[in-house]
C-alpha positions in Angstrom: 0.5 0.4 0.2 1.8 4.0 -0.5 0.6 6.1 1.7 -0.2 9.3 0.8 1.0 12.3 1.7 -0.9 15.4 3.8 -1.1 17.3 0.2 -2.5 15.0 -1.7 -5.0 13.3 0.5 -6.8 17.0 1.0 -7.1 16.6 -3.0 -9.0 13.6 -2.9 -12.5 13.7 -3.8 -15.5 12.1 -3.7 -18.3 10.3 -0.9 -21.2 10.7 -0.8 -23.6 14.1 -0.5 -27.0 13.3 1.5 -28.7 17.0 1.1 -30.7 18.5 3.2 -33.6 18.0 -0.1 -32.7 14.8 -0.4 -33.5 13.7 3.3 -36.6 15.6 2.8 -37.2 14.4 -0.9 -37.1 10.5 1.4 -39.1 11.6 3.9 -41.4 13.1 2.1 -42.2 9.6 -0.4 -42.4 7.5 3.4 -44.7 9.8 4.0 -46.2 9.6 1.2 -46.7 6.1 1.2 -47.9 5.3 4.6 -50.7 7.7 4.1 -51.6 5.8 0.8 -51.3 2.5 3.3 -53.8 4.4 5.5 -56.1 5.0 3.0 -56.4 1.7 1.8 -56.3 0.2 5.2 -59.2 2.6 6.2 -61.2 1.8 2.7 -61.0 -2.0 3.4 -62.2 -2.3 7.0 -64.9 -0.2 5.4 -66.0 -2.2 3.7 -66.1 -5.1 5.8 -68.2 -3.5 8.3 -70.2 -2.2 5.9 -69.8 1.1 6.5 -69.7 2.0 2.8 -72.2 4.9 1.9 -74.1 4.6 -1.4 -73.2 6.2 -4.7 -76.9 6.5 -6.7 
């Protein structure tokens, strides 16, 4: 393994940048998925219990 000097180490770029916008987008996506799941669960529960409003 080659030993690098401090000035060379400072020039190395790379890795991953996690910005606030990326975290916010993931949070919104997870919240949307959870909300769809809650709505679907509520709809299934209401259909099974017969508490559905008629459309006509």
